[in-house]
C-alpha positions as CSV (number, residue, x, y, z in Angstrom):
1,X,63.5,80.3,35.7
2,X,61.5,79.6,32.6
3,X,58.1,81.2,31.8
4,X,55.2,79.0,30.8
5,X,55.0,78.4,27.1
6,X,52.3,80.1,25.2
7,X,49.7,78.3,23.1
8,X,51.6,79.4,20.0
9,X,54.9,78.0,21.3
10,X,53.2,74.7,22.2
11,X,51.6,74.5,18.8
12,X,55.1,75.1,17.2
13,X,56.5,72.2,19.3
14,X,53.6,69.9,18.2
15,X,54.3,70.9,14.6
16,X,58.0,70.2,14.8
17,X,57.3,66.8,16.3
18,X,54.8,66.0,13.5
19,X,57.3,67.1,10.9
20,X,59.9,64.6,12.2
21,X,57.7,61.7,11.6
22,X,54.2,60.3,12.0
23,X,55.2,57.4,14.2
24,X,56.7,57.4,17.6
25,X,60.1,56.1,16.7
26,X,63.4,56.6,18.5
27,X,65.0,59.8,17.3
28,X,67.2,62.1,19.4
29,X,65.7,65.3,18.0
30,X,62.2,64.0,18.5
31,X,63.1,63.0,22.1
32,X,64.3,66.5,22.9
33,X,61.1,68.1,21.4
34,X,58.9,65.5,23.2
35,X,60.5,66.5,26.5
36,X,59.9,70.2,25.9
37,X,56.4,69.5,24.8
38,X,55.7,67.3,27.8
39,X,56.9,70.0,30.1
40,X,54.7,72.6,28.4
41,X,51.7,70.3,28.8
42,X,52.6,69.8,32.4
43,X,52.7,73.6,32.9
44,X,49.1,73.8,31.5
45,X,47.9,70.9,33.7
46,X,47.4,68.7,30.6
47,X,48.6,65.7,32.6
48,X,47.5,62.9,30.3
49,X,49.3,64.5,27.3
50,X,52.4,65.2,29.4
51,X,52.5,61.6,30.7
52,X,52.4,60.2,27.2
53,X,55.4,62.2,26.2
54,X,57.5,61.4,29.2
55,X,56.7,57.6,29.0
56,X,57.6,57.5,25.3
57,X,60.9,59.1,26.1
58,X,61.6,56.4,28.7
59,X,60.6,53.7,26.2
60,X,62.9,55.2,23.5
61,X,65.8,54.9,26.0
62,X,67.8,57.8,24.8
63,X,70.3,57.9,27.6
64,X,70.6,61.7,28.1
65,X,66.8,62.0,28.4
66,X,65.6,59.1,30.4
67,X,66.5,60.5,33.8
68,X,64.9,63.9,32.8
69,X,61.7,62.1,31.8
70,X,61.5,60.3,35.2
71,X,62.1,63.6,36.9
72,X,59.3,65.2,35.0
73,X,57.0,62.3,35.9
74,X,57.9,62.9,39.5
75,X,56.8,66.5,39.0
76,X,53.5,65.3,37.4
77,X,52.6,63.0,40.2
78,X,53.7,65.5,42.8
79,X,51.3,68.1,41.4
80,X,48.6,65.4,41.2
81,X,49.0,64.6,44.9
82,X,50.3,61.0,44.2
83,X,53.2,61.3,46.5
84,X,54.4,57.7,46.5
85,X,54.5,57.6,42.7
86,X,56.3,61.0,42.7
87,X,58.9,59.6,45.1
88,X,59.5,56.5,43.0
89,X,60.0,58.6,39.9
90,X,62.4,61.0,41.5
91,X,64.4,58.1,42.8
92,X,64.4,56.5,39.3
93,X,65.7,59.9,38.0
94,X,68.5,60.0,40.6
95,X,69.5,56.4,39.6
96,X,69.7,57.2,35.9
97,X,71.5,60.5,36.5
98,X,74.1,58.7,38.6
99,X,74.6,55.8,36.1
100,X,74.7,58.2,33.2
101,X,77.1,60.6,34.9
102,X,74.6,63.5,34.6
103,X,75.7,64.7,38.0
104,X,74.6,68.3,37.5
105,X,71.0,67.1,37.4
106,X,71.0,65.3,40.7
107,X,70.5,68.5,42.8
108,X,67.1,69.1,41.3
109,X,65.7,65.7,42.0
110,X,67.0,65.7,45.6
111,X,65.5,69.1,46.1
112,X,62.1,68.0,44.9
113,X,62.2,64.9,47.1
114,X,62.8,67.3,50.0
115,X,59.9,69.4,48.9
116,X,57.7,66.3,48.6
117,X,58.3,65.1,52.1
118,X,58.0,68.7,53.4
119,X,54.5,68.8,51.8
120,X,53.7,65.7,53.8
121,X,55.1,67.2,57.0
122,X,57.8,64.5,57.2
123,X,60.5,67.0,58.0
124,X,63.0,64.4,59.3
125,X,63.0,62.6,56.0
126,X,63.0,65.9,54.0
127,X,66.0,67.6,55.5
128,X,68.7,65.2,54.4
129,X,67.4,65.4,50.8
130,X,67.6,69.2,50.9
131,X,71.2,69.0,52.2
132,X,72.2,66.5,49.6
133,X,70.7,68.8,46.9
134,X,72.6,71.8,48.3
135,X,75.9,69.7,48.3
136,X,75.5,68.7,44.7
137,X,74.5,72.1,43.5
138,X,77.4,73.7,45.4
139,X,79.8,71.2,43.8
140,X,78.6,72.2,40.3
141,X,78.0,75.9,41.1
142,X,74.4,75.5,40.0
143,X,73.2,78.8,41.5
144,X,69.6,78.7,40.2
145,X,69.0,75.3,41.8
146,X,70.7,76.6,45.0
147,X,68.1,79.4,45.0
148,X,65.3,76.8,44.7
149,X,66.9,74.7,47.4
150,X,66.8,77.5,49.9
151,X,63.4,78.6,48.8
152,X,61.9,75.2,49.6
153,X,64.2,74.6,52.6
154,X,62.6,77.8,54.1
155,X,59.3,76.0,54.3
156,X,60.7,73.1,56.2
157,X,62.6,75.4,58.6
158,X,59.6,77.6,59.3
159,X,57.2,74.7,59.8
160,X,59.4,72.1,61.3
161,X,61.7,73.9,63.7
162,X,61.2,76.1,66.7
163,X,61.8,79.8,66.0
164,X,65.1,79.9,68.0
165,X,66.4,76.8,66.2
166,X,65.7,78.3,62.8
167,X,68.4,80.9,63.3
168,X,70.8,78.4,64.7
169,X,70.3,76.1,61.7
170,X,70.9,78.8,59.1
171,X,74.0,79.9,61.0
172,X,75.3,76.3,61.0
173,X,74.8,76.0,57.3
174,X,76.7,79.3,56.7
175,X,79.6,77.8,58.7
176,X,79.9,74.7,56.5
177,X,82.8,75.2,54.1
178,X,81.3,72.7,51.6
179,X,78.3,75.0,51.3
180,X,80.3,78.1,50.6
181,X,78.8,78.7,47.1
182,X,75.4,78.8,48.7
183,X,76.3,81.5,51.2
184,X,74.3,84.3,49.5
185,X,71.1,82.1,49.7
186,X,71.8,81.2,53.3
187,X,72.2,84.9,54.2
188,X,69.0,85.7,52.4
189,X,67.1,83.1,54.5
190,X,68.7,84.4,57.6
191,X,67.7,87.9,56.6
192,X,64.1,86.8,56.2
193,X,64.3,85.3,59.7
194,X,65.4,88.6,61.2
195,X,62.9,90.5,59.1
196,X,60.1,88.3,60.4
197,X,61.3,89.1,64.0
198,X,61.3,92.8,63.1
199,X,65.1,93.0,63.8
200,X,65.5,95.3,60.8
201,X,69.2,96.2,61.5
202,X,70.4,92.6,61.3
203,X,67.9,91.8,58.4
204,X,69.3,94.7,56.4
205,X,72.9,93.5,57.0
206,X,72.1,90.0,55.8
207,X,70.2,91.1,52.7
208,X,72.9,93.5,51.8
209,X,75.7,90.9,52.2
210,X,73.6,88.5,50.1
211,X,73.2,91.2,47.4
212,X,76.9,92.0,47.4
213,X,77.9,88.3,46.9
214,X,75.4,87.8,44.1
215,X,76.5,90.9,42.3
216,X,80.2,90.0,42.7
217,X,79.5,86.5,41.4
218,X,77.0,87.5,38.7
219,X,74.3,85.4,40.4
220,X,70.9,86.7,39.2
221,X,68.6,84.3,41.0
222,X,67.0,85.9,44.0
223,X,68.8,89.3,43.6
224,X,65.5,91.1,43.0
225,X,64.2,89.7,46.3
226,X,67.3,91.0,48.1
227,X,66.6,94.5,46.7
228,X,62.9,94.2,47.5
229,X,63.5,93.5,51.2
230,X,66.1,96.2,51.5
231,X,63.6,98.6,50.1
232,X,60.9,97.3,52.4
233,X,63.1,97.9,55.4
234,X,63.8,101.5,54.2
235,X,60.1,102.1,53.9
236,X,59.5,100.7,57.4
237,X,62.2,103.1,58.7
238,X,60.5,106.0,56.9
239,X,63.1,106.5,54.2
240,X,60.6,106.4,51.3
241,X,62.9,108.0,48.7
242,X,65.5,105.3,49.2
243,X,62.8,102.6,49.3
244,X,61.5,103.7,45.9
245,X,64.9,103.5,44.4
246,X,65.5,100.0,45.8
247,X,62.1,98.8,44.7
248,X,62.9,100.1,41.2
249,X,66.1,98.1,41.1
250,X,64.3,95.1,42.5
251,X,61.8,95.2,39.6
252,X,64.7,95.6,37.1
253,X,66.4,92.5,38.4
254,X,63.2,90.5,38.6
255,X,62.3,91.3,35.0
256,X,65.9,90.6,33.8
257,X,66.1,87.3,35.6
258,X,62.5,86.1,35.3
259,X,62.1,86.2,39.1
260,X,58.5,86.1,40.2
261,X,58.6,85.8,44.0
262,X,57.7,89.2,45.4
263,X,57.2,90.7,41.9
264,X,53.5,91.4,42.7
265,X,54.1,93.4,45.8
266,X,57.1,95.2,44.1
267,X,54.9,96.3,41.2
268,X,52.1,97.3,43.6
269,X,54.5,99.4,45.7
270,X,55.9,101.2,42.7
271,X,52.4,101.8,41.2
272,X,51.2,103.4,44.4
273,X,54.5,105.4,44.9
274,X,54.3,107.0,41.4
275,X,52.1,109.9,42.5
276,X,54.6,110.9,45.2
277,X,57.6,111.0,42.8
278,X,58.7,114.6,41.9
279,X,61.8,113.6,39.9
280,X,60.6,113.5,36.3
281,X,63.4,111.2,35.2
282,X,62.7,108.7,38.0
283,X,59.0,108.9,37.3
284,X,59.5,108.0,33.6
285,X,62.0,105.2,34.5
286,X,59.6,103.5,36.8
287,X,56.7,104.0,34.5
288,X,58.7,102.3,31.7
289,X,59.5,99.4,34.0
290,X,55.9,98.9,35.0
291,X,54.9,99.0,31.3
292,X,57.6,96.4,30.5
293,X,56.1,94.2,33.2
294,X,52.7,94.6,31.7
295,X,54.0,94.0,28.2
296,X,55.5,90.7,29.3
297,X,52.0,89.6,30.5
298,X,53.4,88.6,33.8
299,X,51.1,86.3,35.7
300,X,51.8,87.1,39.4
301,X,50.9,83.6,40.4
302,X,53.2,82.1,37.8
303,X,55.3,79.2,39.0
304,X,58.0,77.2,37.3
305,X,58.1,73.5,37.1
306,X,60.3,73.3,40.1
307,X,58.2,75.5,42.4
308,X,55.9,72.7,43.3
309,X,55.0,73.9,46.7
310,X,52.1,76.1,45.6
311,X,52.0,78.2,48.7
312,X,54.7,78.8,51.3
313,X,53.6,79.2,54.9
314,X,55.7,82.3,55.5
315,X,54.5,84.1,52.3
316,X,50.9,83.2,53.0
317,X,51.2,84.9,56.4
318,X,52.9,88.0,54.8
319,X,50.1,88.4,52.2
320,X,47.4,88.0,54.8
321,X,49.0,90.8,56.8
322,X,49.1,93.2,53.8
323,X,45.6,94.8,53.8
324,X,46.3,97.1,50.9
325,X,42.7,98.4,50.8
326,X,42.6,99.5,54.4
327,X,42.4,103.3,54.9
328,X,40.6,105.3,57.5
329,X,38.1,106.6,54.9
330,X,37.1,102.9,54.3
331,X,36.6,102.0,58.0
332,X,32.9,102.6,58.1
333,X,30.4,102.8,61.0
334,X,27.7,100.8,59.2
335,X,24.8,102.2,61.2
336,X,25.6,105.8,60.2
337,X,27.4,105.2,56.9
338,X,30.2,107.5,58.1
339,X,33.9,106.6,58.5
340,X,35.2,106.1,62.0
341,X,37.2,109.2,61.7
342,X,34.1,111.2,60.8
343,X,32.2,109.6,63.7
344,X,35.1,110.4,66.0
345,X,35.1,114.1,65.0
346,X,31.3,114.3,65.4
347,X,31.3,112.7,68.9
348,X,34.2,114.9,70.0
349,X,32.5,118.0,68.9
350,X,29.3,116.9,70.8
351,X,31.1,116.6,74.2
352,X,30.1,116.4,77.0
353,X,26.7,115.1,75.8
354,X,28.3,112.5,73.6
355,X,30.9,111.3,76.0
356,X,30.0,107.7,76.2
357,X,29.6,107.4,72.4
358,X,32.9,109.2,72.1
359,X,34.6,106.6,74.2
360,X,33.1,103.8,72.2
361,X,34.1,105.3,68.8
362,X,37.6,106.2,70.1
363,X,38.2,102.6,71.1
364,X,37.1,101.3,67.6
365,X,39.2,103.9,65.9
366,X,42.3,103.2,68.0
367,X,41.9,99.5,67.3
368,X,42.0,100.2,63.6
369,X,44.9,102.6,63.8
370,X,46.8,100.1,65.8
371,X,46.2,97.4,63.2
372,X,47.1,99.8,60.4
373,X,50.6,100.6,61.8
374,X,51.3,97.1,62.9
375,X,50.4,95.6,59.5
376,X,51.7,98.6,57.5
377,X,53.8,98.2,54.4
378,X,54.0,101.9,53.6
379,X,55.2,104.6,56.1
380,X,55.1,102.4,59.2
381,X,56.6,105.1,61.5
382,X,54.2,107.7,60.3
383,X,51.2,105.4,60.9
384,X,52.5,104.5,64.4
385,X,52.9,108.1,65.3
386,X,49.3,108.8,64.1
387,X,48.1,106.0,66.4
388,X,50.1,107.3,69.4
389,X,48.9,110.9,68.9
390,X,45.3,109.8,68.7
391,X,45.7,107.6,71.8
392,X,47.2,110.4,73.8
393,X,44.4,112.7,72.7
394,X,41.7,110.3,73.7
395,X,43.3,109.6,77.1
396,X,43.5,113.3,77.8
397,X,39.8,113.7,76.9
398,X,38.6,110.7,78.9
399,X,40.5,111.9,82.0
400,X,37.8,114.5,82.5
401,X,35.1,111.8,82.7
402,X,35.5,109.6,85.8
403,X,32.4,107.6,85.0
404,X,34.1,106.4,81.8
405,X,37.2,105.0,83.7
406,X,36.5,101.5,82.3
407,X,36.9,102.8,78.8
408,X,40.0,104.7,79.8
409,X,41.5,101.6,81.3
410,X,40.9,99.6,78.1
411,X,42.3,102.3,75.8
412,X,45.5,102.6,77.9
413,X,46.1,98.9,77.1
414,X,46.7,99.7,73.4
415,X,50.4,99.6,72.5
């Protein structure tokens, strides 16, 4: 994965192009620079400048670059929402790649056609393109493109298939011998399916198998994500020390491989775990990693040219569920200005005179505690236990007040 070029790097490319000649004449070196410059313009949403470069490359007709220019025009139109033009340019790219025997490039264009139709909710048309892309990338052992295949394919599967069929589809892909080089990525997607279903035992098994394959085959793409999810499962299971180690490795892999999916939540987790770390060596190691990430100026919303689906449905739902600011101290009763926990303590101390208000505040507090543990990222077991303890305490108190039986019934429904 390539980071966006800086303004200095773009200026350098512009200078190189200018030094090679003042006129747009066919020149292989100029063609290569023009392609890089067009891609840089595209990354910065300077679409008119990007389009000029790509169209000139096509006019020059340098065989090795024409297909790539059509592919980039496809990206340009895709980002601009001009789907028909994007489709036409991806198809032109495929035609040139095929005629010019640039077969290693085919997977990328097929992948983006799949993403294009997925964006339009035309899942039936999209799926064969993804599978063609996987086949070509498996044939040429293009692991980075395979990672992108399964990244985009996940959107189609999540949005276009019933939940039960999603698992069946991934298992079918894993059984296809022609797709053997893609096994690690298929396992990762299947792990995400189990993770979403809160089947952490099977999720952990799939992520770990994916990790082992990638490390054995020296596949860097997506390895950080495997470690991140393994760490998240350990955190859910209450194994914070193991979780911290796995998140540390995840960030190491992400920085080494320029892998940006989940890097934001990984950094967040490590930042907020630092105060709990007693091991000085581990503390320094994580601090240095966090500084390295900061030094790289990582934009957590950074996307490469191929990641044209700006938001993935599954990831959006995950982020919505991560209410990092939510703590009991911040759950405020706006009439009194006090937290719900404070209000609960006050109402409990005032019993029996405050019984009805106690029941009302208890319900609100349990509702928040339930939400905290169900959406928890850190210490899920601990937060669930806190919820259950508080619920049992409230039930025991309300049992002494028969006239509040309606509140007791509602509170007993919390799970």
